[in-house]
C-alpha positions in Angstrom: -18.4 9.2 -2.7 -15.8 6.6 -1.7 -17.0 3.0 -2.4 -15.7 0.5 0.2 -15.7 -3.3 0.3 -15.2 -4.9 3.7 -13.5 -8.3 3.8 -13.3 -10.0 7.2 -14.4 -13.5 8.4 -16.1 -12.1 11.5 -19.6 -10.8 11.0 -19.3 -8.6 14.1 -16.2 -6.9 12.8 -17.8 -6.3 9.4 -20.8 -4.8 11.0 -18.8 -2.5 13.2 -16.7 -1.3 10.2 -19.9 -0.8 8.2 -21.5 1.4 10.9 -18.4 3.5 11.2 -17.9 4.1 7.5 -21.6 4.6 6.5 -21.7 7.3 9.2 -19.3 9.3 7.0 -20.9 11.6 4.5 -18.4 10.7 1.8 -18.4 6.9 2.1 -20.6 4.0 0.9 -20.1 0.4 1.9 -20.9 -1.5 -1.3 -20.4 -5.1 -0.1 -19.1 -7.5 2.6 -16.9 -10.6 2.1 -16.3 -13.3 4.7 -13.3 -14.9 3.1 -10.5 -14.0 0.7 -12.0 -15.6 -2.4 -15.3 -13.9 -1.9 -13.4 -10.6 -1.5 -11.8 -11.2 -4.9 -15.1 -12.0 -6.6 -16.9 -9.0 -5.1 -14.1 -6.6 -5.8 -14.2 -7.6 -9.4 -18.0 -7.3 -9.7 -18.6 -4.3 -7.5 -15.6 -2.1 -8.5 -15.0 -0.5 -5.0 -12.5 2.3 -4.6 -11.1 0.8 -1.4 -11.0 -2.8 0.0 -10.6 -3.2 3.7 -8.8 -6.6 3.8 -8.3 -8.7 6.9 -5.1 -10.8 7.0 -6.4 -14.1 8.4 -9.4 -15.4 6.5 -10.5 -18.9 5.3 -10.3 -20.0 1.7 -7.7 -17.4 0.9 -5.8 -15.2 3.3 -5.9 -11.4 2.9 -2.3 -11.0 1.7 -2.8 -13.5 -1.2 -6.2 -12.1 -2.0 -4.6 -8.6 -2.2 -1.8 -10.0 -4.4 -4.2 -11.5 -6.9 -6.5 -8.5 -6.9 -3.7 -5.9 -7.4 -2.3 -7.5 -10.6 -5.1 -5.7 -12.4 -4.1 -2.2 -13.4 -7.6 -1.0 -12.5 -7.6 -2.6 -9.1 -9.0 -0.8 -6.1 -6.8 0.4 -3.3 -6.3 -2.2 -0.6 -6.1 -1.3 3.1 -4.9 -4.3 5.1 -6.4 -4.7 8.6 -5.3 -7.1 11.3 -5.2 -7.7 15.0 -1.6 -8.7 14.7 1.0 -6.0 15.2 3.6 -8.0 13.2 6.2 -6.4 10.9 6.2 -9.4 8.6 2.5 -8.9 7.8 3.0 -5.2 7.1 6.0 -6.0 4.9 4.2 -8.7 2.9 1.2 -6.3 2.5 3.6 -3.6 1.1 5.3 -6.1 -1.3 2.0 -7.1 -2.9 1.0 -3.5 -3.4 -1.4 -2.7 -0.6 -1.7 1.0 0.2 -1.7 0.7 3.9 -1.6 -1.5 7.0 -3.8 -0.8 10.0 -4.5 -2.5 13.3 -8.2 -3.1 14.0 -7.8 -1.4 17.4 -7.7 2.0 15.7 -10.3 4.6 16.7 -13.3 5.1 14.4 -12.1 8.4 13.1 -8.7 6.9 12.3 -10.3 4.2 10.2 -12.3 6.7 8.2 -9.2 8.9 7.7 -7.2 5.8 6.6 -9.8 5.0 3.9 -9.7 8.6 2.7 -5.9 8.5 2.6 -5.6 5.4 0.4 -8.6 6.4 -1.7 -6.7 9.7 -2.5 -3.8 7.6 -3.8 -1.5 8.0 -0.8 0.0 5.3 1.4 -0.8 4.8 5.0 2.6 3.7 6.2 4.6 6.6 7.7 8.1 7.1 6.1 9.8 6.0 9.4 7.7 2.8 9.5 8.3 2.1 5.8 12.1 2.4 6.3 12.1 0.3 9.5 10.2 -2.5 7.9 12.3 -2.6 4.7 15.6 -2.5 6.6 14.3 -5.3 8.8 13.4 -7.6 6.0 15.6 -6.5 3.1 19.3 -6.6 4.0 20.4 -6.0 0.4 20.0 -7.7 -2.9 19.7 -11.4 -3.0 22.8 -13.4 -4.2 22.9 -13.2 -8.0 20.1 -10.7 -8.2 20.3 -8.1 -10.9 18.8 -4.7 -10.9 15.6 -4.6 -12.9 16.2 -3.3 -16.5 13.3 -0.9 -15.9 15.5 1.1 -13.6 17.6 2.1 -16.6 14.6 3.9 -18.0 14.6 6.3 -15.0 16.2 9.8 -15.5 18.9 10.9 -13.2 16.4 13.1 -11.2 13.9 10.2 -11.0 16.7 8.0 -9.5 17.4 10.7 -7.0 13.8 10.9 -6.0 13.5 7.1 -5.7 16.6 7.0 -3.5 15.3 9.7 -1.2 11.9 7.9 -1.0 13.7 4.7 -0.1 15.4 6.5 2.8 12.1 7.3 4.3 11.5 10.9 3.1 8.0 12.1 2.4 7.2 14.0 -0.8 7.5 17.3 1.1 10.9 16.3 2.4 12.1 15.2 -1.0 11.0 18.5 -2.4 13.0 20.4 0.3 16.1 18.3 -0.3 16.0 18.8 -4.1 14.8 22.4 -3.9 11.7 21.8 -6.1 8.0 22.0 -5.5 6.1 19.1 -4.0 3.9 19.0 -7.1 7.1 18.3 -9.1 8.1 15.5 -6.8 4.6 13.9 -7.2 5.0 14.1 -10.9 8.4 12.3 -10.6 6.8 9.6 -8.4 4.1 9.1 -11.0 6.7 8.6 -13.7 8.8 6.3 -11.6 5.8 4.0 -10.8 4.7 4.0 -14.5 8.2 3.2 -15.8 8.8 0.4 -13.2 5.3 -1.0 -13.7 4.5 -0.8 -10.0 1.1 0.0 -8.4 2.4 1.9 -5.3 5.3 4.0 -4.2 5.9 1.6 -1.3 6.6 -1.1 -3.9 9.1 1.2 -5.6 10.9 1.6 -2.2 11.0 -2.2 -1.8 12.5 -2.5 -5.3 15.1 0.1 -4.5 16.4 -2.0 -1.6 16.0 -5.4 -3.2 17.9 -4.3 -6.3 20.7 -2.8 -4.3 20.0 0.8 -5.5 19.8 1.7 -1.8 21.3 -0.4 1.0 19.9 -0.7 4.5 21.8 1.3 7.0 23.8 3.1 4.4 
């Protein structure tokens, strides 16, 4: 059973999401929060698997709430929801470690599928969207920036996998490119995240661009 916490400042929205998710045989809504601070408090006390996090909320916005929540290694997966189709929101959500970004206008079945996707440990941003967002907001390493020392811990094959991920390839496409199994690629991704101390593969992609390991448009 997937335990879900809903965080949105509009009671009508929370109620609608609850109805959709509780109609699923594999989901349980364990709580509702009306602002970012309440979302943090409930996430820590209820231990949900997934938090549906609105962007614009009083007390603490959804991006900052996600940032504070995701510093915990045992944090739930965060799926950011918003009415605003803005690249900047999606990019900030990626940077703090959210597992997905979804517009509230999605169909009910899409919302349920999105929850299942992030609960399973995957990200909800398609590779093409990931690359477009990163290339829009990360033009290369900042002046004077140095590559994180943790990158030196990656093996040659892990660096290959990271570079291909950063170019928008899915696990299956990386497997085809390197002529290995998809399971092997998933293992490499797990090792990459652990060595870099990151919560999500999307954060690893952002690091690849910001460190200069991969350059936008190259």
